DSSP file (Angstrom, degrees, kcal/mol; ACC not computed):
  #  RESIDUE AA STRUCTURE BP1 BP2  ACC     N-H-->O    O-->H-N    N-H-->O    O-->H-N    TCO  KAPPA ALPHA  PHI   PSI    X-CA   Y-CA   Z-CA
    1    1 A M     >        0   0    0      0, 0.0     4,-1.7     0, 0.0     5,-0.1   0.000 360.0 360.0 360.0 -50.9  133.5   84.5  108.6
    2    2 A R  H  >  +     0   0    0      1,-0.2     4,-2.3     2,-0.2     5,-0.2   0.873 360.0  55.9 -64.1 -35.8  131.1   84.5  111.6
    3    3 A R  H  > S+     0   0    0      1,-0.2     4,-2.2     2,-0.2    -1,-0.2   0.886 106.2  49.9 -63.8 -39.5  131.6   88.2  112.0
    4    4 A S  H  > S+     0   0    0      2,-0.2     4,-2.3     1,-0.2    -1,-0.2   0.848 109.6  51.3 -70.1 -33.1  130.5   88.9  108.4
    5    5 A I  H  X S+     0   0    0     -4,-1.7     4,-2.6     2,-0.2     5,-0.2   0.924 110.6  48.2 -67.8 -43.9  127.4   86.8  108.8
    6    6 A V  H  X S+     0   0    0     -4,-2.3     4,-2.4     1,-0.2    -2,-0.2   0.915 112.6  49.5 -61.6 -42.7  126.4   88.7  111.9
    7    7 A F  H  X S+     0   0    0     -4,-2.2     4,-2.5     2,-0.2    -2,-0.2   0.911 111.2  49.0 -62.5 -43.3  127.0   92.0  110.2
    8    8 A A  H  X S+     0   0    0     -4,-2.3     4,-2.4     2,-0.2    -2,-0.2   0.909 112.0  48.0 -64.7 -42.6  124.9   90.9  107.2
    9    9 A V  H  X S+     0   0    0     -4,-2.6     4,-2.4     2,-0.2    -2,-0.2   0.913 113.0  48.3 -64.7 -42.5  122.0   89.8  109.3
   10   10 A A  H  X S+     0   0    0     -4,-2.4     4,-2.4    -5,-0.2    -2,-0.2   0.904 111.3  50.6 -64.2 -40.9  122.1   93.0  111.3
   11   11 A F  H  X S+     0   0    0     -4,-2.5     4,-2.3     2,-0.2    -2,-0.2   0.918 111.8  46.9 -63.0 -44.2  122.2   95.1  108.1
   12   12 A I  H  X S+     0   0    0     -4,-2.4     4,-2.6     2,-0.2     5,-0.2   0.912 112.1  50.7 -65.1 -42.5  119.2   93.2  106.7
   13   13 A A  H  X S+     0   0    0     -4,-2.4     4,-2.2     1,-0.2    -2,-0.2   0.920 112.6  45.8 -62.8 -44.0  117.3   93.6  109.9
   14   14 A L  H  X S+     0   0    0     -4,-2.4     4,-2.2     2,-0.2    -1,-0.2   0.886 112.4  51.6 -66.3 -38.2  117.9   97.3  110.1
   15   15 A S  H  X S+     0   0    0     -4,-2.3     4,-1.7    -5,-0.2    -2,-0.2   0.932 112.0  45.2 -64.6 -45.6  117.1   97.8  106.4
   16   16 A L  H  X S+     0   0    0     -4,-2.6     4,-1.5     1,-0.2    -1,-0.2   0.877 111.9  53.5 -65.9 -36.9  113.8   96.0  106.8
   17   17 A G  H  X S+     0   0    0     -4,-2.2     4,-1.2    -5,-0.2    -1,-0.2   0.899 108.3  48.7 -64.3 -40.6  113.0   97.9  109.9
   18   18 A S  H  X S+     0   0    0     -4,-2.2     4,-1.7     1,-0.2    -1,-0.2   0.829 107.1  56.7 -70.7 -30.2  113.6  101.2  108.3
   19   19 A L  H  X S+     0   0    0     -4,-1.7     4,-2.1     1,-0.2    -1,-0.2   0.860 102.1  55.8 -67.1 -34.6  111.3  100.2  105.3
   20   20 A S  H  X S+     0   0    0     -4,-1.5     4,-1.5     1,-0.2    -1,-0.2   0.869 106.2  50.8 -67.2 -34.2  108.5   99.5  107.7
   21   21 A F  H  X S+     0   0    0     -4,-1.2     4,-1.1     2,-0.2    -1,-0.2   0.901 110.2  49.8 -67.0 -40.0  108.7  103.1  109.1
   22   22 A A  H  < S+     0   0    0     -4,-1.7     3,-0.2     1,-0.2    -2,-0.2   0.880 111.6  48.1 -66.0 -37.6  108.7  104.5  105.5
   23   23 A A  H  < S+     0   0    0     -4,-2.1    -1,-0.2     1,-0.2    -2,-0.2   0.797 108.9  54.5 -73.2 -28.0  105.6  102.5  104.6
   24   24 A A  H  < S+     0   0    0     -4,-1.5    -1,-0.2    -5,-0.2    -2,-0.2   0.737  91.3  90.2 -79.5 -22.6  103.7  103.5  107.8
   25   25 A G  S  < S-     0   0    0     -4,-1.1     2,-0.0    -3,-0.2    -3,-0.0  -0.425  86.0  -6.3 -78.7 148.6  104.1  107.2  107.3
   26   26 A G        +     0   0    0     -2,-0.1     3,-0.1     1,-0.1    -3,-0.0  -0.259  52.8 142.6  76.1-158.1  101.6  109.4  105.4
   27   27 A G        +     0   0    0      1,-0.3     2,-0.3    19,-0.0    -1,-0.1   0.070  54.0  94.3 106.6 -23.2   98.6  108.1  103.5
   28   28 A C        -     0   0    0     19,-0.1    -1,-0.3    17,-0.0    19,-0.2  -0.785  65.8-137.1-104.8 147.7   96.2  110.9  104.4
   29   29 A M        -     0   0    0     17,-0.9    16,-0.1    -2,-0.3     3,-0.1  -0.862  20.3-125.0-102.2 132.8   95.5  114.0  102.4
   30   30 A P        -     0   0    0      0, 0.0    18,-0.1     0, 0.0    17,-0.0  -0.385  37.9 -92.7 -71.0 154.7   95.3  117.4  104.1
   31   31 A P        -     0   0    0      0, 0.0     2,-1.4     0, 0.0     3,-0.1  -0.341  32.3-121.1 -65.9 149.5   92.1  119.4  103.5
   32   32 A S  S    S-     0   0    0     -3,-0.1     2,-0.0     1,-0.1    -3,-0.0  -0.640  75.2 -42.5 -92.9  80.0   92.3  121.9  100.6
   33   33 A G  S    S-     0   0    0     -2,-1.4     2,-0.4     2,-0.0    19,-0.1  -0.160  85.2 -58.7  89.1 173.4   91.5  125.1  102.5
   34   34 A T        -     0   0    0     -3,-0.1     2,-0.4    17,-0.1    16,-0.1  -0.797  47.9-172.3 -96.8 132.4   89.0  125.8  105.3
   35   35 A T        -     0   0    0     -2,-0.4    18,-2.0     2,-0.0    17,-0.5  -0.958   5.5-157.5-122.1 144.4   85.3  125.4  104.6
   36   36 A E  E     -a   53   0A   0     -2,-0.4     2,-0.3    16,-0.2    18,-0.2  -0.870   9.8-179.2-120.1 154.1   82.5  126.4  107.0
   37   37 A S  E     -a   54   0A   0     16,-1.4    18,-1.8    -2,-0.3    -2,-0.0  -0.995  30.2-153.6-149.7 146.4   79.0  125.2  107.3
   38   38 A K  S    S+     0   0    0     -2,-0.3    16,-0.1    16,-0.2    -1,-0.1   0.440  74.2 100.8 -92.5  -4.1   76.0  126.0  109.4
   39   39 A G  S    S-     0   0    0      2,-0.1    16,-0.3    17,-0.1    -2,-0.1  -0.092  74.4-131.6 -74.8 177.5   74.8  122.4  108.8
   40   40 A V  S    S+     0   0    0     14,-0.1    23,-3.0    16,-0.0     2,-0.4  -0.016  73.8  95.2-123.8  28.3   75.1  119.5  111.2
   41   41 A E  E     -b   63   0B   0     21,-0.2     2,-0.4    23,-0.0    23,-0.2  -0.984  47.8-176.2-121.2 132.2   76.5  116.9  108.9
   42   42 A V  E     -b   64   0B   0     21,-2.8    23,-2.6    -2,-0.4     2,-0.4  -0.991   9.8-156.1-129.1 134.1   80.2  116.2  108.7
   43   43 A K  E     -bC  65  50B   0      7,-2.6     7,-2.7    -2,-0.4     2,-0.6  -0.903   6.0-150.7-108.4 137.8   82.0  113.7  106.4
   44   44 A V  E     +bC  66  49B   0     21,-3.3    23,-2.9    -2,-0.4     2,-0.3  -0.944  30.4 154.9-107.1 119.9   85.4  112.3  107.1
   45   45 A A  E >   + C   0  48B   0      3,-2.4     3,-1.2    -2,-0.6    23,-0.1  -0.989  63.6   1.6-148.1 136.2   87.4  111.4  104.0
   46   46 A N  T 3  S-     0   0    0     -2,-0.3   -17,-0.9     1,-0.3     3,-0.1   0.868 128.4 -60.7  55.1  39.9   91.1  111.1  103.4
   47   47 A C  T 3  S+     0   0    0      1,-0.2     2,-0.3   -19,-0.2    -1,-0.3   0.776 117.1 110.8  59.1  29.8   91.7  111.9  107.1
   48   48 A S  E <   -C   45   0B   0     -3,-1.2    -3,-2.4   -18,-0.1     2,-0.4  -0.948  66.2-126.7-131.2 152.0   90.0  115.3  106.6
   49   49 A F  E     -C   44   0B   0     -2,-0.3    -5,-0.2    -5,-0.2     4,-0.0  -0.849  24.5-131.1 -99.7 133.4   86.7  116.7  107.8
   50   50 A I  E    S+C   43   0B   0     -7,-2.7    -7,-2.6    -2,-0.4     2,-0.2  -0.963  99.7  24.7-127.1 111.8   84.3  118.2  105.3
   51   51 A P  S    S-     0   0    0      0, 0.0    -1,-0.2     0, 0.0   -15,-0.1   0.615  85.1-153.1 -74.4 164.4   83.4  120.9  106.2
   52   52 A T  S    S+     0   0    0    -17,-0.5     2,-0.4     1,-0.2   -16,-0.2   0.757  81.3  33.0 -78.8 -24.4   86.4  121.7  108.4
   53   53 A I  E     -a   36   0A   0    -18,-2.0   -16,-1.4    -4,-0.0     2,-0.3  -0.999  69.0-175.8-132.6 133.3   84.3  124.0  110.6
   54   54 A I  E     -a   37   0A   0     -2,-0.4     2,-0.5   -18,-0.2   -16,-0.2  -0.931  16.0-150.3-124.7 155.1   80.7  123.7  111.6
   55   55 A H        +     0   0    0    -18,-1.8    -2,-0.0    -2,-0.3   -19,-0.0  -0.972  25.8 169.3-122.2 113.2   78.4  126.0  113.6
   56   56 A A        -     0   0    0     -2,-0.5     3,-0.1     4,-0.1   -17,-0.1  -0.971  34.1-114.1-126.5 139.3   75.6  124.1  115.4
   57   57 A P    >   -     0   0    0      0, 0.0     3,-2.3     0, 0.0     2,-0.0  -0.304  50.1 -80.5 -67.4 156.4   73.2  125.4  118.0
   58   58 A V  T 3  S+     0   0    0      1,-0.3     3,-0.1     3,-0.0    20,-0.0  -0.337 119.4  18.9 -58.3 131.8   73.5  124.0  121.5
   59   59 A G  T 3  S+     0   0    0      1,-0.3    -1,-0.3    -3,-0.1     2,-0.1   0.381  90.7 140.7  88.0  -3.4   71.7  120.6  121.7
   60   60 A A    <   -     0   0    0     -3,-2.3     2,-0.5     1,-0.1    -1,-0.3  -0.401  55.8-117.9 -71.7 149.7   71.8  120.1  118.0
   61   61 A K        -     0   0    0     -3,-0.1     2,-0.5    -2,-0.1    -1,-0.1  -0.790  25.5-157.6 -88.2 124.4   72.4  116.6  116.7
   62   62 A V        -     0   0    0     -2,-0.5     2,-0.5    -6,-0.1   -21,-0.2  -0.915   5.6-151.7-104.9 125.3   75.6  116.4  114.6
   63   63 A T  E     -b   41   0B   0    -23,-3.0   -21,-2.8    -2,-0.5     2,-0.4  -0.846   8.1-160.5-101.2 129.1   75.8  113.5  112.2
   64   64 A W  E     -b   42   0B   0     -2,-0.5     2,-0.5   -23,-0.2   -21,-0.2  -0.910   5.8-163.5-111.4 133.9   79.2  112.1  111.2
   65   65 A F  E     -b   43   0B   0    -23,-2.6   -21,-3.3    -2,-0.4     2,-0.9  -0.968   9.5-155.2-115.3 114.3   79.9  110.0  108.1
   66   66 A N  E     +b   44   0B   0     -2,-0.5   -21,-0.1   -23,-0.2   -23,-0.1  -0.802  22.3 167.3 -94.5 107.2   83.2  108.1  108.3
   67   67 A G        +     0   0    0    -23,-2.9   -21,-0.2    -2,-0.9     2,-0.2   0.259  50.6  95.4 -98.1  10.0   84.4  107.4  104.8
   68   68 A D  S    S-     0   0    0      2,-0.2     4,-0.1   -24,-0.2   -24,-0.0  -0.514  78.4-128.1 -97.3 166.6   87.9  106.4  105.9
   69   69 A Y  S    S+     0   0    0     -2,-0.2    -1,-0.1     2,-0.1   -24,-0.0   0.477  91.1  75.8 -87.0  -5.2   89.4  103.1  106.7
   70   70 A L  S    S-     0   0    0      1,-0.0    -2,-0.2     0, 0.0     2,-0.2  -0.817  84.2-119.2-107.3 145.7   90.5  104.4  110.1
   71   71 A P        -     0   0    0      0, 0.0     2,-0.4     0, 0.0    -2,-0.1  -0.550  31.2-152.9 -74.9 151.7   88.4  105.1  113.2
   72   72 A H        -     0   0    0     -2,-0.2     2,-0.5    -4,-0.1    -6,-0.0  -0.980  10.1-142.5-129.0 140.3   88.4  108.7  114.3
   73   73 A A        -     0   0    0     -2,-0.4     2,-0.5     2,-0.0     0, 0.0  -0.895  20.7-153.3 -98.9 128.2   87.9  110.3  117.8
   74   74 A I        +     0   0    0     -2,-0.5     2,-0.3     2,-0.0    -2,-0.0  -0.898  19.1 169.5-109.2 126.7   85.9  113.5  117.6
   75   75 A N        -     0   0    0     -2,-0.5     2,-0.3     2,-0.0    -2,-0.0  -0.940   7.8-175.7-129.2 153.2   86.3  116.2  120.3
   76   76 A G        -     0   0    0     -2,-0.3     2,-0.4     0, 0.0    -2,-0.0  -0.924  24.2-114.8-144.7 170.1   84.9  119.7  120.3
   77   77 A L              0   0    0     -2,-0.3    -2,-0.0     1,-0.2     0, 0.0  -0.852 360.0 360.0-104.7 141.5   84.9  123.0  122.2
   78   78 A G              0   0    0     -2,-0.4    -1,-0.2   -20,-0.0   -20,-0.0   0.418 360.0 360.0 117.6 360.0   81.8  124.4  123.7
């Protein structure tokens, strides 16, 4: 009797744990292709950057608009 209760509790705990992993995955939409811009404004929406590539001169101010519910860290080359 006690063994079946322990088994049932373990089964329920593992089931609930696996559901939390399924709920945590995904949620963001990938960008639909690559877009380029010479501008210096970038919007973040659905975990994607619009445009995906920008060209800004050295010393230019780049303005970011975060339309997501998540914070984003921005890094660049150059």
